[in-house]
N, C-alpha and C positions, 0 to 999 in steps of 0.2 A: 848773310848768316852772321849773327852776332850773339854774344852771351852777355847778359846783364846780371850782375851780382848786387842785389839789394840787401842791405843789412841794417839792423838796429843794434847799438852797442851802448851799454851803460858805463862800463869801466875800461873798455878798450880791448878786451880779449876777443869779443866777437868781431870787432873791426880787424884785428890782426889775422884771425882765421879767414875772413872775407878777402883780405889782401893776398893771403897765400893762395887761396882758391883762384883768385884773378890771375896771379902769376902763372899757375899751372895751365889755366885756360888760354892765357895770352901767348903761350908758346906756339899755338897753332891756329887760334881763331881770334877775331876781333872781340874785345871785351870792353865793358864799361862798369866801373865800380861806383855804386850810388848809395850814399847814406840815406836812410829812410827820411830824414828831415829835409832832404833836398830832392826827393824823388819826383815831385810834381806828377806828371803823367809820363809813363814809359810807353813809347809806341813800339809794338812788337810786330815783326814780320813773321810769316808762317814758318820759316826755318830757324827762328831765333830760339834761344834757351834762356829761361828765367830761373835764377837761383836766388832763393830768399833765406835769410838767416837771422836769428835773434838769440839772446840769452834765455836760458830756462829760468823762469820765476815761478815758484810755488807749483812745480810739476808741469807747467805749461808756458804759454806765451805771456810776455809781460802785459800788465794792465796798468791803467793810470795809478791805481793804488799801490801795486808792487813796485812801480818806478819811483814813487814818492817814498816808499819804505826803503828802497835801496839807497836813494839819495840821503835819507836821514841816517842810515847806518854808516854811510861813507864818512859823514862828518862826526859821528859819535863813536862808532866802534872800529872802523877800518880806516884809520888815518893814512894808511899806505895807499888806499884806493884813490884814484884821480877820476872824477866824473868826466864823461865825454860832454861835449856841448849839447845843450837842449835836453837835459835828462827828463824833463816833465812833458815834453811835446808828445803828441800822439805818435805811435810807432807802427810796427809791422802788423799787429793785430787789427788796428783800425784801418790801415791801408788795404789789407787783404779783404776786409769786409766790403770794400767799394770796388774791388778789381773785377773786371770781366775779361776772360780770355777765350780764344777760339782754338781750342785744342793745342795751344802752345806747350811745348815740352818744358817741364818744370822739375826742379830739384829743391830740396830743403835741407838746411843744416841748423844746428844749435850748439851753443856752449852749455856745458852742464858740470855740476860738481863731481868730484872724484869719489863718488859713492855708487852703489849698484843702481842701475836704471829703474828698478822697481821702486826705489826710494826717491830718486831724483826726478823722475819723469823726464819729458823731453819736449821742448818747444818745437822741434823739427816735426814731430808727429802732428801737432796742431797746425803748423804751417802747411804741411803737405795736404792735410784734410781741406783746409781753406783754398788752397790752390786748385785742388780737384773740384771743389764746389763752385769755383769761379770759372770752370771750364777747361782747366789745364790738364795736360797729360803727364803722368809721372814718368820721369826719365830714369829713375833708379831709386833704390832705397834711401830714405832720409838718413842723414849722418849726424852723429853727436861727436863733438870734440871736447875733451876734458880740460877743465881748468883747476888749478890748485886752490888752496885756502886763501891765497893772496889775490886770486882772480886772474892769474896769468896762465896761458896755455901750458900744460905739462910738457916735458921733454918729448919731442917727436911729433907733437900734434900739428905744428906749423908745416912740417914736411909732409905729414899725412894729408893735410888739407891741400897742399900743392899737388900731390899725387892724385887726389880725388878730382881736382880741377883738370888735370891732364886726361884722366879717364873720361870725364864728362865731355871734354873737347873731342876726344877720339870717337866717342859714341855719337856726338853731334855731327861730325864729319861723315861717319858711316851712314847715318840717317839721311843726310843731305845728298850723298852720292846715290843711295838707293832711290830716293825721291826723284832725283834728276834723271836716272835711268828709266823711270816709269813715265816721265813726262814726254 
């Protein structure tokens, strides 16, 4: 029983959220935090949990064009933003389109702007849809974590991500116990 947290991050906020989720999970289950650019192939066992996250770009998952646009803005408009390594490499969207799962429990998260979801959209919704299309089983509602205008998680979001990780771990342990009782 292991939890994998796979993430894409352009300016670091999604990485920070992923790290906080991993801390919450890691209090009670074995975890692995994987940057999408180093993911290779993740080998999942039946009792594992796959959690995938990305920033919200143009109301959905990042694309090659939106990554390039973000990188251009970082150098021109947002000098306070520091790009993560490999900002132009394929990301979560491209990886999910190649993924095949066998009823693996999955969860999705995204970072999004501090505006109403109706306006901002959510990469988490697209991630969860792709995880289900790949054969995954949804472990719970997709989560959005809010970032401010400087691209940093707003106050309380890292703690909320850690708590979400704890809740996912508890759910994972319960499912494992129930499955073991049926075997």
